[in-house]
Phi, psi and omega in degrees: 000135181268146176262005181294152177296139179305329182293337183267352183272151175284165178301320179295319178295320178298313181298316179297317183292320177300316180298318179296316179296318178298317180299314180298317181294316179297319178298319180296318179290326176296317177299316179297320180296318178295318179294320179293325178293323180285334182223074185302332180293334181255010186305315182298317179294319181296314180292324177297319177295320178298320178297317178296319181295322185269348183305314179295325179293318180293320178297318179295316179297323178294317178297318178296316180294322177299320178294319179298316178296317179299320177297316179296321178294318177297319179296318179297320179296318178298316179294320178297316178297318179297320179295320179294318178298315180297322178296315179295314179298317178299316180295318178297318179297317178297317178297319178297316180296321180292323181291329179282333182282334187271000000 
């Protein structure tokens, strides 16, 4: 797991780190489930400990995912702006062509 800021990571690094964090969290919860099954009287304590253990991983994965979503939103905004510019340029070009034909 990287301690780098999400803003400095590549998209591939973000995806790999999220996958790694998810794997670790799922493994921790699977372990907790097995331990709780073996000792039902302590199940609540075991699951609470698993939640505490995974909380930093989940927070990091959330931060990484938030950065990924922000990047997609910025990219979508750039594409939308480019499409609008192309539409305006196209409309102006069509009007110019029509004015020359008439």
